[in-house]
KOLBALUM-462040 format. One record per residue (C-alpha): x negated, y, z negated. Coordinates in steps of 0.02 Angstrom, whole numbers, plus 50000, padded with zeros to 5 digits. Layout:
xx X | yy Y | zz Z;
...
//
This chain:
xx 50724 | yy 45694 | zz 53743;
xx 50839 | yy 45729 | zz 53892;
xx 50890 | yy 45913 | zz 53885;
xx 51070 | yy 45869 | zz 53936;
xx 51090 | yy 45758 | zz 53782;
xx 51041 | yy 45894 | zz 53657;
xx 51195 | yy 45929 | zz 53551;
xx 51251 | yy 45958 | zz 53372;
xx 51203 | yy 45783 | zz 53314;
xx 51020 | yy 45823 | zz 53355;
xx 51017 | yy 45965 | zz 53228;
xx 50945 | yy 45909 | zz 53062;
xx 50991 | yy 45991 | zz 52898;
xx 50854 | yy 45963 | zz 52770;
xx 50929 | yy 45975 | zz 52598;
xx 50842 | yy 45996 | zz 52431;
xx 50659 | yy 45951 | zz 52425;
xx 50658 | yy 45852 | zz 52588;
xx 50625 | yy 46016 | zz 52679;
xx 50467 | yy 46040 | zz 52576;
xx 50403 | yy 45866 | zz 52618;
xx 50444 | yy 45890 | zz 52802;
xx 50356 | yy 46060 | zz 52816;
xx 50236 | yy 46075 | zz 52666;
xx 50130 | yy 46207 | zz 52752;
xx 50276 | yy 46331 | zz 52743;
xx 50270 | yy 46322 | zz 52554;
xx 50087 | yy 46295 | zz 52506;
xx 49994 | yy 46357 | zz 52660;
xx 49913 | yy 46192 | zz 52713;
xx 49894 | yy 46008 | zz 52670;
xx 49705 | yy 46030 | zz 52656;
xx 49604 | yy 46080 | zz 52502;
xx 49684 | yy 46253 | zz 52493;
xx 49860 | yy 46182 | zz 52484;
xx 49808 | yy 46045 | zz 52362;
xx 49738 | yy 46169 | zz 52237;
xx 49887 | yy 46282 | zz 52264;
xx 49992 | yy 46150 | zz 52174;
xx 49892 | yy 46181 | zz 52015;
xx 49906 | yy 46370 | zz 52036;
xx 50095 | yy 46357 | zz 52048;
xx 50104 | yy 46255 | zz 51888;
xx 49985 | yy 46373 | zz 51798;
xx 50080 | yy 46527 | zz 51860;
xx 50231 | yy 46472 | zz 51760;
xx 50125 | yy 46470 | zz 51602;
xx 50049 | yy 46638 | zz 51648;
xx 50224 | yy 46711 | zz 51665;
xx 50258 | yy 46656 | zz 51486;
xx 50094 | yy 46739 | zz 51432;
xx 50139 | yy 46903 | zz 51520;
xx 50300 | yy 46905 | zz 51421;
xx 50203 | yy 46878 | zz 51260;
xx 50262 | yy 46700 | zz 51225;
xx 50106 | yy 46600 | zz 51271;
xx 49930 | yy 46612 | zz 51197;
xx 49846 | yy 46455 | zz 51263;
xx 49842 | yy 46355 | zz 51425;
xx 49748 | yy 46190 | zz 51449;
xx 49716 | yy 46112 | zz 51620;
xx 49649 | yy 45935 | zz 51632;
xx 49591 | yy 45840 | zz 51787;
xx 49623 | yy 45659 | zz 51738;
xx 49518 | yy 45511 | zz 51791;
xx 49647 | yy 45439 | zz 51910;
xx 49662 | yy 45606 | zz 52000;
xx 49816 | yy 45683 | zz 51920;
xx 49815 | yy 45857 | zz 51842;
xx 49906 | yy 45913 | zz 51685;
xx 49948 | yy 46092 | zz 51638;
xx 49997 | yy 46123 | zz 51457;
xx 50050 | yy 46285 | zz 51374;
xx 50120 | yy 46344 | zz 51208;
xx 50259 | yy 46449 | zz 51284;
xx 50445 | yy 46439 | zz 51248;
xx 50469 | yy 46277 | zz 51346;
xx 50583 | yy 46254 | zz 51497;
xx 50767 | yy 46261 | zz 51441;
xx 50835 | yy 46087 | zz 51409;
xx 51022 | yy 46121 | zz 51392;
xx 51144 | yy 46071 | zz 51530;
xx 51177 | yy 46198 | zz 51668;
xx 51365 | yy 46232 | zz 51679;
xx 51371 | yy 46239 | zz 51869;
xx 51253 | yy 46097 | zz 51919;
xx 51287 | yy 45985 | zz 51767;
xx 51102 | yy 45940 | zz 51746;
xx 50971 | yy 45999 | zz 51622;
xx 50873 | yy 46159 | zz 51649;
xx 50715 | yy 46052 | zz 51667;
xx 50787 | yy 45946 | zz 51807;
xx 50859 | yy 46101 | zz 51890;
xx 50693 | yy 46193 | zz 51905;
xx 50605 | yy 46032 | zz 51955;
xx 50724 | yy 45983 | zz 52095;
xx 50808 | yy 46139 | zz 52162;
xx 50723 | yy 46269 | zz 52271;
xx 50749 | yy 46450 | zz 52216;
xx 50800 | yy 46397 | zz 52041;
xx 50711 | yy 46479 | zz 51896;
xx 50713 | yy 46613 | zz 51763;
xx 50611 | yy 46732 | zz 51871;
xx 50769 | yy 46803 | zz 51952;
xx 50833 | yy 46859 | zz 51781;
xx 50746 | yy 47022 | zz 51733;
xx 50793 | yy 46997 | zz 51551;
xx 50697 | yy 46833 | zz 51544;
xx 50547 | yy 46887 | zz 51649;
xx 50511 | yy 47072 | zz 51678;
xx 50359 | yy 47029 | zz 51785;
xx 50317 | yy 46863 | zz 51865;
xx 50200 | yy 46785 | zz 51990;
xx 50320 | yy 46644 | zz 52033;
xx 50457 | yy 46758 | zz 52096;
xx 50522 | yy 46645 | zz 52234;
xx 50576 | yy 46510 | zz 52111;
xx 50507 | yy 46372 | zz 52223;
xx 50339 | yy 46341 | zz 52140;
xx 50361 | yy 46196 | zz 52020;
xx 50496 | yy 46112 | zz 52126;
xx 50373 | yy 46114 | zz 52273;
xx 50240 | yy 46035 | zz 52162;
xx 50366 | yy 45901 | zz 52116;
xx 50416 | yy 45870 | zz 52297;
xx 50235 | yy 45848 | zz 52352;
xx 50183 | yy 45735 | zz 52208;
xx 50199 | yy 45545 | zz 52209;
xx 50228 | yy 45558 | zz 52021;
xx 50268 | yy 45702 | zz 51904;
xx 50299 | yy 45694 | zz 51717;
xx 50360 | yy 45839 | zz 51613;
xx 50362 | yy 45855 | zz 51424;
xx 50453 | yy 46000 | zz 51341;
xx 50445 | yy 46044 | zz 51157;
xx 50585 | yy 46158 | zz 51096;
xx 50671 | yy 46178 | zz 50929;
xx 50564 | yy 46041 | zz 50847;
xx 50622 | yy 45915 | zz 50978;
xx 50524 | yy 45833 | zz 51119;
xx 50606 | yy 45802 | zz 51288;
xx 50535 | yy 45701 | zz 51434;
xx 50577 | yy 45668 | zz 51615;
xx 50486 | yy 45586 | zz 51760;
xx 50500 | yy 45604 | zz 51949;
xx 50437 | yy 45516 | zz 52105;
xx 50418 | yy 45621 | zz 52262;
xx 50540 | yy 45747 | zz 52189;
xx 50675 | yy 45625 | zz 52138;
xx 50713 | yy 45600 | zz 51953;
xx 50684 | yy 45425 | zz 51885;
xx 50801 | yy 45461 | zz 51739;
xx 50891 | yy 45612 | zz 51665;
xx 50802 | yy 45721 | zz 51537;
xx 50798 | yy 45627 | zz 51373;
xx 50750 | yy 45666 | zz 51195;
xx 50592 | yy 45576 | zz 51139;
xx 50564 | yy 45612 | zz 50956;
xx 50511 | yy 45771 | zz 50872;
xx 50366 | yy 45894 | zz 50887;
xx 50295 | yy 46031 | zz 50778;
xx 50233 | yy 46143 | zz 50918;
xx 50325 | yy 46217 | zz 51066;
xx 50282 | yy 46226 | zz 51251;
xx 50282 | yy 46132 | zz 51416;
xx 50164 | yy 46002 | zz 51489;
xx 50175 | yy 45956 | zz 51673;
xx 50068 | yy 45813 | zz 51740;
xx 50071 | yy 45772 | zz 51925;
xx 49981 | yy 45663 | zz 52052;
xx 49981 | yy 45737 | zz 52228;
xx 50054 | yy 45626 | zz 52362;
xx 49925 | yy 45539 | zz 52474;
xx 50058 | yy 45534 | zz 52611;
xx 50057 | yy 45725 | zz 52617;
xx 49878 | yy 45782 | zz 52583;
xx 49718 | yy 45751 | zz 52681;
xx 49631 | yy 45719 | zz 52515;
xx 49691 | yy 45724 | zz 52334;
xx 49518 | yy 45758 | zz 52261;
xx 49524 | yy 45915 | zz 52153;
xx 49373 | yy 46030 | zz 52138;
xx 49329 | yy 46077 | zz 51960;
xx 49237 | yy 46233 | zz 52022;
xx 49383 | yy 46293 | zz 52128;
xx 49506 | yy 46276 | zz 51985;
xx 49383 | yy 46353 | zz 51861;
xx 49364 | yy 46507 | zz 51971;
xx 49551 | yy 46538 | zz 51974;
xx 49573 | yy 46506 | zz 51787;
xx 49430 | yy 46624 | zz 51746;
xx 49517 | yy 46760 | zz 51848;
xx 49679 | yy 46731 | zz 51754;
xx 49590 | yy 46744 | zz 51586;
xx 49514 | yy 46911 | zz 51637;
xx 49683 | yy 46975 | zz 51696;
xx 49776 | yy 46922 | zz 51539;
xx 49679 | yy 46999 | zz 51396;
xx 49660 | yy 46882 | zz 51247;
xx 49739 | yy 46730 | zz 51332;
xx 49641 | yy 46569 | zz 51304;
xx 49627 | yy 46456 | zz 51458;
xx 49532 | yy 46292 | zz 51455;
xx 49493 | yy 46166 | zz 51591;
xx 49420 | yy 45992 | zz 51568;
xx 49370 | yy 45861 | zz 51698;
xx 49385 | yy 45683 | zz 51633;
xx 49295 | yy 45619 | zz 51788;
xx 49131 | yy 45707 | zz 51746;
xx 49147 | yy 45771 | zz 51568;
xx 49131 | yy 45953 | zz 51626;
xx 49234 | yy 46086 | zz 51540;
xx 49255 | yy 46274 | zz 51531;
xx 49345 | yy 46387 | zz 51409;
xx 49391 | yy 46564 | zz 51456;
xx 49451 | yy 46704 | zz 51343;
xx 49413 | yy 46889 | zz 51371;
xx 49471 | yy 47016 | zz 51245;
xx 49405 | yy 47154 | zz 51359;
xx 49519 | yy 47106 | zz 51503;
xx 49474 | yy 47176 | zz 51673;
xx 49335 | yy 47284 | zz 51598;
xx 49252 | yy 47120 | zz 51551;
xx 49287 | yy 47061 | zz 51729;
xx 49194 | yy 47208 | zz 51805;
xx 49048 | yy 47187 | zz 51685;
xx 49042 | yy 47001 | zz 51729;
xx 49038 | yy 47043 | zz 51915;
xx 48894 | yy 47164 | zz 51885;
xx 48784 | yy 47043 | zz 51790;
xx 48610 | yy 47042 | zz 51866;
xx 48641 | yy 47211 | zz 51949;
xx 48598 | yy 47383 | zz 51880;
xx 48758 | yy 47479 | zz 51837;
xx 48748 | yy 47668 | zz 51857;
xx 48871 | yy 47705 | zz 51715;
xx 48990 | yy 47630 | zz 51589;
xx 49144 | yy 47547 | zz 51663;
xx 49286 | yy 47669 | zz 51701;
xx 49454 | yy 47600 | zz 51645;
xx 49631 | yy 47666 | zz 51644;
xx 49804 | yy 47593 | zz 51634;
xx 49971 | yy 47677 | zz 51664;
xx 50153 | yy 47627 | zz 51680;
xx 50249 | yy 47718 | zz 51817;
xx 50424 | yy 47682 | zz 51881;
xx 50424 | yy 47514 | zz 51792;
xx 50256 | yy 47463 | zz 51868;
xx 50098 | yy 47438 | zz 51766;
xx 49940 | yy 47492 | zz 51857;
xx 49772 | yy 47444 | zz 51781;
xx 49603 | yy 47487 | zz 51858;
xx 49421 | yy 47454 | zz 51809;
xx 49277 | yy 47530 | zz 51909;
xx 49089 | yy 47526 | zz 51894;
xx 48957 | yy 47574 | zz 52023;
xx 48789 | yy 47484 | zz 52033;
xx 48630 | yy 47511 | zz 52133;
xx 48666 | yy 47372 | zz 52260;
xx 48726 | yy 47401 | zz 52438;
xx 48878 | yy 47286 | zz 52432;
xx 49057 | yy 47314 | zz 52379;
xx 49137 | yy 47189 | zz 52260;
xx 49323 | yy 47222 | zz 52248;
xx 49464 | yy 47110 | zz 52186;
xx 49649 | yy 47151 | zz 52190;
xx 49790 | yy 47064 | zz 52098;
xx 49979 | yy 47077 | zz 52085;
xx 50061 | yy 46993 | zz 51936;
xx 49898 | yy 46896 | zz 51912;
xx 49905 | yy 46829 | zz 52091;
xx 49741 | yy 46855 | zz 52185;
xx 49793 | yy 46956 | zz 52339;
xx 49641 | yy 46908 | zz 52442;
xx 49713 | yy 46997 | zz 52596;
xx 49745 | yy 47156 | zz 52497;
xx 49903 | yy 47252 | zz 52528;
xx 49983 | yy 47417 | zz 52480;
xx 49903 | yy 47424 | zz 52307;
xx 49729 | yy 47408 | zz 52383;
xx 49767 | yy 47538 | zz 52517;
xx 49826 | yy 47662 | zz 52385;
xx 49670 | yy 47631 | zz 52279;
xx 49548 | yy 47658 | zz 52422;
xx 49637 | yy 47814 | zz 52482;
xx 49633 | yy 47894 | zz 52308;
xx 49453 | yy 47843 | zz 52277;
xx 49390 | yy 47920 | zz 52440;
xx 49492 | yy 48079 | zz 52418;
xx 49442 | yy 48107 | zz 52236;
xx 49256 | yy 48076 | zz 52262;
xx 49258 | yy 48186 | zz 52418;
xx 49334 | yy 48328 | zz 52316;
xx 49185 | yy 48324 | zz 52198;
xx 49057 | yy 48295 | zz 52337;
xx 49117 | yy 48445 | zz 52438;
xx 49110 | yy 48557 | zz 52285;
xx 48928 | yy 48511 | zz 52262;
xx 48854 | yy 48477 | zz 52434;
xx 48991 | yy 48523 | zz 52559;
xx 48982 | yy 48349 | zz 52634;
xx 49121 | yy 48239 | zz 52705;
xx 49107 | yy 48059 | zz 52645;
xx 49183 | yy 47914 | zz 52742;
xx 49276 | yy 47769 | zz 52663;
xx 49125 | yy 47654 | zz 52676;
xx 49013 | yy 47782 | zz 52590;
xx 49113 | yy 47778 | zz 52428;
xx 49123 | yy 47587 | zz 52432;
xx 48936 | yy 47552 | zz 52431;
xx 48886 | yy 47475 | zz 52264;
xx 49066 | yy 47484 | zz 52202;
xx 49132 | yy 47349 | zz 52087;
xx 49318 | yy 47365 | zz 52052;
xx 49465 | yy 47263 | zz 51992;
xx 49643 | yy 47320 | zz 52032;
xx 49784 | yy 47238 | zz 51936;
xx 49966 | yy 47284 | zz 51959;
xx 50115 | yy 47209 | zz 51869;
xx 50280 | yy 47242 | zz 51955;
xx 50458 | yy 47182 | zz 51937;
xx 50496 | yy 47133 | zz 52116;
xx 50335 | yy 47099 | zz 52213;
xx 50354 | yy 47072 | zz 52399;
xx 50219 | yy 46948 | zz 52449;
xx 50187 | yy 46903 | zz 52628;
xx 50216 | yy 46715 | zz 52630;
xx 50240 | yy 46591 | zz 52488;
xx 50052 | yy 46580 | zz 52459;
xx 50054 | yy 46765 | zz 52409;
xx 49893 | yy 46831 | zz 52482;
xx 49952 | yy 47006 | zz 52531;
xx 50064 | yy 47128 | zz 52439;
xx 50192 | yy 47221 | zz 52544;
xx 50287 | yy 47338 | zz 52423;
xx 50286 | yy 47501 | zz 52521;
xx 50318 | yy 47614 | zz 52371;
xx 50167 | yy 47545 | zz 52280;
xx 50040 | yy 47632 | zz 52391;
xx 50095 | yy 47804 | zz 52331;
xx 50111 | yy 47747 | zz 52150;
xx 49935 | yy 47673 | zz 52144;
xx 49865 | yy 47823 | zz 52238;
xx 49941 | yy 47941 | zz 52110;
xx 49882 | yy 47841 | zz 51958;
xx 49705 | yy 47818 | zz 52024;
xx 49689 | yy 48000 | zz 52077;
xx 49746 | yy 48062 | zz 51906;
xx 49641 | yy 47933 | zz 51811;
xx 49480 | yy 47969 | zz 51907;
xx 49502 | yy 48158 | zz 51899;
xx 49529 | yy 48149 | zz 51711;
xx 49377 | yy 48038 | zz 51684;
xx 49264 | yy 48138 | zz 51801;
xx 49310 | yy 48304 | zz 51719;
xx 49258 | yy 48232 | zz 51550;
xx 49100 | yy 48141 | zz 51612;
xx 48998 | yy 48255 | zz 51727;
xx 48843 | yy 48145 | zz 51713;
xx 48938 | yy 47997 | zz 51785;
xx 49005 | yy 48107 | zz 51925;
xx 48828 | yy 48160 | zz 51972;
xx 48767 | yy 47978 | zz 51982;
xx 48917 | yy 47922 | zz 52085;
xx 48905 | yy 48069 | zz 52206;
xx 48717 | yy 48040 | zz 52227;
xx 48750 | yy 47858 | zz 52267;
xx 48886 | yy 47900 | zz 52394;
xx 48784 | yy 48036 | zz 52480;
xx 48636 | yy 47917 | zz 52497;
xx 48756 | yy 47790 | zz 52571;
xx 48817 | yy 47920 | zz 52697;
xx 48639 | yy 47959 | zz 52750;
xx 48603 | yy 47772 | zz 52766;
xx 48760 | yy 47752 | zz 52871;
xx 48700 | yy 47885 | zz 52992;
xx 48529 | yy 47800 | zz 52999;
xx 48614 | yy 47632 | zz 53030;
xx 48715 | yy 47707 | zz 53172;
xx 48557 | yy 47774 | zz 53253;
xx 48468 | yy 47608 | zz 53227;
xx 48616 | yy 47513 | zz 53299;
xx 48624 | yy 47628 | zz 53451;
xx 48436 | yy 47613 | zz 53477;
xx 48443 | yy 47425 | zz 53465;
xx 48587 | yy 47423 | zz 53588;
xx 48490 | yy 47529 | zz 53713;
xx 48350 | yy 47401 | zz 53702;
xx 48476 | yy 47269 | zz 53755;
xx 48506 | yy 47186 | zz 53586;
xx 48677 | yy 47179 | zz 53499;
xx 48754 | yy 47158 | zz 53671;
xx 48839 | yy 46995 | zz 53716;
xx 48800 | yy 47027 | zz 53900;
xx 48614 | yy 47032 | zz 53859;
xx 48578 | yy 46881 | zz 53750;
xx 48410 | yy 46859 | zz 53661;
xx 48273 | yy 46794 | zz 53774;
xx 48226 | yy 46654 | zz 53654;
xx 48404 | yy 46589 | zz 53644;
xx 48429 | yy 46426 | zz 53737;
xx 48616 | yy 46441 | zz 53765;
xx 48738 | yy 46301 | zz 53801;
xx 48834 | yy 46277 | zz 53964;
xx 49009 | yy 46271 | zz 53889;
xx 49090 | yy 46440 | zz 53854;
xx 49232 | yy 46377 | zz 53741;
xx 49182 | yy 46432 | zz 53563;
xx 49279 | yy 46291 | zz 53480;
xx 49171 | yy 46164 | zz 53573;
xx 49004 | yy 46254 | zz 53551;
xx 48874 | yy 46252 | zz 53414;
xx 48714 | yy 46348 | zz 53384;
xx 48564 | yy 46287 | zz 53285;
xx 48465 | yy 46421 | zz 53192;
xx 48297 | yy 46332 | zz 53187;
xx 48147 | yy 46371 | zz 53079;
xx 47992 | yy 46398 | zz 53186;
xx 47944 | yy 46386 | zz 53369;
xx 47880 | yy 46206 | zz 53354;
xx 48045 | yy 46137 | zz 53288;
xx 48136 | yy 46253 | zz 53407;
xx 48044 | yy 46174 | zz 53553;
xx 48090 | yy 45998 | zz 53497;
xx 48271 | yy 46050 | zz 53470;
xx 48282 | yy 46129 | zz 53644;
xx 48215 | yy 45970 | zz 53725;
xx 48319 | yy 45850 | zz 53621;
xx 48488 | yy 45939 | zz 53621;
xx 48643 | yy 45911 | zz 53726;
xx 48638 | yy 46066 | zz 53837;
xx 48824 | yy 46058 | zz 53871;
xx 48878 | yy 46116 | zz 53698;
xx 48722 | yy 46145 | zz 53591;
xx 48627 | yy 46311 | zz 53588;
xx 48459 | yy 46336 | zz 53502;
xx 48392 | yy 46497 | zz 53425;
xx 48217 | yy 46480 | zz 53349;
xx 48180 | yy 46600 | zz 53205;
xx 48002 | yy 46653 | zz 53172;
xx 47950 | yy 46666 | zz 52989;
xx 48058 | yy 46719 | zz 52843;
xx 48199 | yy 46838 | zz 52889;
xx 48233 | yy 46999 | zz 52796;
xx 48309 | yy 46987 | zz 52621;
xx 48472 | yy 47081 | zz 52654;
xx 48517 | yy 47082 | zz 52469;
xx 48394 | yy 47226 | zz 52444;
xx 48413 | yy 47308 | zz 52615;
xx 48527 | yy 47439 | zz 52691;
xx 48604 | yy 47418 | zz 52863;
xx 48481 | yy 47527 | zz 52959;
xx 48337 | yy 47413 | zz 52908;
xx 48439 | yy 47261 | zz 52957;
xx 48465 | yy 47330 | zz 53132;
xx 48278 | yy 47359 | zz 53146;
xx 48240 | yy 47175 | zz 53109;
xx 48213 | yy 47076 | zz 53269;
xx 48257 | yy 46904 | zz 53201;
xx 48420 | yy 46963 | zz 53125;
xx 48474 | yy 47064 | zz 53277;
xx 48438 | yy 46913 | zz 53387;
xx 48550 | yy 46809 | zz 53274;
xx 48690 | yy 46940 | zz 53271;
xx 48684 | yy 46956 | zz 53460;
xx 48684 | yy 46768 | zz 53489;
xx 48832 | yy 46736 | zz 53373;
xx 48926 | yy 46880 | zz 53454;
xx 49043 | yy 46947 | zz 53318;
xx 48930 | yy 47089 | zz 53255;
xx 48926 | yy 47147 | zz 53072;
xx 48987 | yy 47289 | zz 52960;
xx 49135 | yy 47390 | zz 53025;
xx 49117 | yy 47314 | zz 53201;
xx 49131 | yy 47134 | zz 53139;
xx 49262 | yy 47036 | zz 53239;
xx 49273 | yy 46850 | zz 53206;
xx 49372 | yy 46821 | zz 53366;
xx 49214 | yy 46862 | zz 53463;
xx 49112 | yy 46722 | zz 53383;
xx 49031 | yy 46625 | zz 53525;
xx 49011 | yy 46466 | zz 53423;
xx 49126 | yy 46385 | zz 53295;
xx 48982 | yy 46284 | zz 53222;
xx 48833 | yy 46385 | zz 53163;
xx 48704 | yy 46263 | zz 53095;
xx 48554 | yy 46314 | zz 52988;
xx 48411 | yy 46191 | zz 53020;
xx 48254 | yy 46215 | zz 52913;
xx 48113 | yy 46107 | zz 52847;
xx 48143 | yy 46005 | zz 52689;
xx 48011 | yy 46098 | zz 52588;
xx 48001 | yy 46254 | zz 52478;
xx 47977 | yy 46372 | zz 52626;
xx 48124 | yy 46292 | zz 52716;
xx 48233 | yy 46310 | zz 52561;
xx 48184 | yy 46494 | zz 52548;
xx 48227 | yy 46528 | zz 52730;
xx 48392 | yy 46436 | zz 52708;
xx 48433 | yy 46544 | zz 52556;
xx 48389 | yy 46704 | zz 52652;
xx 48504 | yy 46652 | zz 52794;
xx 48645 | yy 46605 | zz 52674;
xx 48626 | yy 46774 | zz 52590;
xx 48642 | yy 46860 | zz 52759;
xx 48800 | yy 46764 | zz 52805;
xx 48879 | yy 46789 | zz 52633;
xx 48846 | yy 46977 | zz 52631;
xx 48878 | yy 47020 | zz 52814;
xx 48978 | yy 46879 | zz 52897;
xx 49076 | yy 46807 | zz 52751;
xx 49226 | yy 46768 | zz 52862;
xx 49122 | yy 46639 | zz 52956;
xx 49103 | yy 46544 | zz 52791;
xx 49288 | yy 46565 | zz 52749;
xx 49335 | yy 46500 | zz 52923;
xx 49223 | yy 46348 | zz 52900;
xx 49102 | yy 46391 | zz 53041;
xx 48939 | yy 46381 | zz 52942;
xx 48842 | yy 46218 | zz 52914;
xx 48673 | yy 46159 | zz 52853;
xx 48583 | yy 46020 | zz 52948;
xx 48523 | yy 45872 | zz 52845;
xx 48365 | yy 45802 | zz 52926;
xx 48293 | yy 45640 | zz 52854;
xx 48147 | yy 45645 | zz 52733;
xx 48079 | yy 45472 | zz 52777;
xx 48064 | yy 45344 | zz 52915;
xx 48037 | yy 45167 | zz 52851;
xx 47967 | yy 45042 | zz 52976;
xx 47944 | yy 44855 | zz 52952;
xx 47897 | yy 44755 | zz 53104;
xx 47994 | yy 44823 | zz 53252;
xx 48138 | yy 44887 | zz 53145;
xx 48143 | yy 45068 | zz 53084;
xx 48269 | yy 45163 | zz 52978;
xx 48288 | yy 45346 | zz 52928;
xx 48320 | yy 45391 | zz 52746;
xx 48375 | yy 45557 | zz 52674;
xx 48314 | yy 45561 | zz 52494;
xx 48198 | yy 45478 | zz 52368;
xx 48338 | yy 45373 | zz 52292;
xx 48378 | yy 45297 | zz 52462;
xx 48194 | yy 45261 | zz 52490;
xx 48176 | yy 45172 | zz 52322;
xx 48330 | yy 45066 | zz 52357;
xx 48268 | yy 45018 | zz 52530;
xx 48092 | yy 44972 | zz 52470;
xx 48166 | yy 44860 | zz 52335;
xx 48275 | yy 44779 | zz 52467;
xx 48142 | yy 44744 | zz 52600;
xx 47982 | yy 44746 | zz 52494;
xx 47832 | yy 44860 | zz 52509;
xx 47715 | yy 44736 | zz 52592;
xx 47700 | yy 44767 | zz 52778;
xx 47813 | yy 44920 | zz 52766;
xx 47758 | yy 45088 | zz 52838;
xx 47836 | yy 45244 | zz 52763;
xx 47825 | yy 45410 | zz 52855;
xx 47876 | yy 45568 | zz 52763;
xx 47934 | yy 45713 | zz 52871;
xx 47870 | yy 45874 | zz 52794;
xx 47936 | yy 45978 | zz 52939;
xx 48056 | yy 45969 | zz 53084;
xx 47909 | yy 45997 | zz 53203;
xx 47840 | yy 45825 | zz 53156;
xx 47986 | yy 45743 | zz 53246;
xx 47985 | yy 45720 | zz 53433;
xx 48141 | yy 45777 | zz 53528;
xx 48221 | yy 45606 | zz 53534;
xx 48199 | yy 45581 | zz 53346;
xx 48271 | yy 45753 | zz 53308;
xx 48421 | yy 45715 | zz 53418;
xx 48448 | yy 45543 | zz 53344;
xx 48435 | yy 45596 | zz 53161;
xx 48493 | yy 45776 | zz 53150;
xx 48583 | yy 45835 | zz 53307;
xx 48683 | yy 45691 | zz 53378;
xx 48865 | yy 45714 | zz 53319;
xx 48887 | yy 45525 | zz 53318;
xx 48764 | yy 45499 | zz 53175;
xx 48702 | yy 45663 | zz 53104;
xx 48739 | yy 45731 | zz 52931;
xx 48802 | yy 45909 | zz 52917;
xx 48834 | yy 45998 | zz 52753;
xx 48980 | yy 46119 | zz 52772;
xx 48955 | yy 46284 | zz 52681;
xx 49110 | yy 46323 | zz 52580;
xx 49150 | yy 46456 | zz 52451;
xx 49249 | yy 46382 | zz 52307;
xx 49208 | yy 46530 | zz 52195;
xx 49170 | yy 46698 | zz 52276;
xx 49133 | yy 46778 | zz 52108;
xx 49006 | yy 46645 | zz 52060;
xx 48929 | yy 46649 | zz 52235;
xx 48908 | yy 46838 | zz 52224;
xx 48825 | yy 46817 | zz 52054;
xx 48704 | yy 46682 | zz 52114;
xx 48649 | yy 46779 | zz 52268;
xx 48618 | yy 46931 | zz 52158;
xx 48513 | yy 46827 | zz 52039;
xx 48413 | yy 46736 | zz 52173;
xx 48385 | yy 46878 | zz 52295;
xx 48405 | yy 47037 | zz 52191;
xx 48277 | yy 47147 | zz 52101;
xx 48299 | yy 47082 | zz 51923;
xx 48163 | yy 46953 | zz 51882;
xx 48224 | yy 46894 | zz 51711;
xx 48395 | yy 46826 | zz 51768;
xx 48308 | yy 46734 | zz 51912;
xx 48181 | yy 46657 | zz 51793;
xx 48320 | yy 46601 | zz 51676;
xx 48419 | yy 46528 | zz 51823;
xx 48269 | yy 46428 | zz 51885;
xx 48231 | yy 46362 | zz 51710;
xx 48412 | yy 46314 | zz 51681;
xx 48429 | yy 46221 | zz 51847;
xx 48255 | yy 46147 | zz 51869;
xx 48315 | yy 45975 | zz 51812;
xx 48439 | yy 45971 | zz 51959;
xx 48302 | yy 45974 | zz 52092;
xx 48306 | yy 45814 | zz 52193;
xx 48166 | yy 45845 | zz 52319;
xx 48024 | yy 45966 | zz 52293;
xx 47884 | yy 45969 | zz 52422;
xx 47755 | yy 46105 | zz 52388;
//
């Protein structure tokens, strides 16, 4: 556009929901999977707000076969009478107008997650179809919309015995990259909400697969903490306290275990504040100060923040009248006064509990002091490793075959099992953008290891150095040298074990790489089928069976690859490393709580939970090569 012709007529005014369709990312964060699932969260949040006010006892979420999702509750139902100013029903108003809702009226909603009043109207705007059913005063009302526009005014459609609201919507294919909902992702969020709203029943069913979950926790966040600590060894009974101060409700549940990881979740008005905020800052400050007070009385030792967080499992839930979230997707709480309020409540609650439970104090202080000693040992080990040249991006591991490009977004590194496969990968790769790091043997199980032992492990330090973003308090994702980190192991039991050890390391010490989408698993073929001069690579037994039925067994040679080292460089490139034809499995984390639980079961000390897990999932094994 010519700059001289830029005038008033070039300025667009987006009215109503057209602004949402034009810039969906401003309202739901993205048009990828995160934004897609956010639509469901917005619809569910309205039902949760009814539950927090004591008007809703049950929520049902259904993923329907054609891809739509319905959210049903037994709350009061959206008001159906005509609004005096806009001359439309309350249902149509909240469905079509931004910043319209009962959340601004403190008499209707004292606390609310959907404060901005844009949630359900945004869902409507970004759905190709939305239907709403409201039951109030023994009457049923219905209305339908397409891309935010009403197809007809709200109309009465018979009677109903129950009360509540049902919203069913189909996300718009014109807006989203994919409209495929993840049952696991939605289940994780609904389970959180059930923990946070004691006694509320939340169900989810998937008509596509027949899977379903039902969540109801009468113990609230105490049950949440106990759930998080399953498979671990708690040091004491869960500590729980709840207090209302200045109109804010602060609820905390804490339990230490004998692991070396922190598992901490913070919420504001049932919204998962994954980026923390002032409530989390206040909690951590009070926790460190209170435990230090008791530690100094006993051992005259100064504990650091990280010392009191080792083995800590905690859930922080605050319910406040006017939450200030950073952004519509509400991942960080910004209320400045809340830091002091939470700090005061936590300090008082912990001091009261500790004064009445000296045995618990002793166990917690012992745990924190051991963590402090381990931190000092880790610092010495890190410094020693640095002096040897490791953990230094200017001195990369000798066995790393690095790539020529230095733009991280273009570069990828293969973590390869064994020297033999590493040699083939080095010869077969594209040197411009592919780096190879061979790993010898099974790496350390970090689930049962403190940091100082990790820094003493050569394979892990080589990996940390090669990737470049360090771990622990020095971790900095902006220093990652590759934006694709690819685990490439053999398709046998040993390869699966090494892959699990590596995944455990990344989950515990470089989780942000998973969250950013930088971690992948290579999918090498299991078979090469050759008939005459024609050969084809196949990736599982089912594909092999299909192919043999298609071409016949007579005159057909089948080669099974038990290890990557059995492939020559050109085969490894063609099947597993060439971006044009390879298969990569992206490592994602739909459910951080469930992931934490599974790593604890698979790699922790407790044998019985691991045995039960293996027995329960044995039927799911597709390829087992012993």
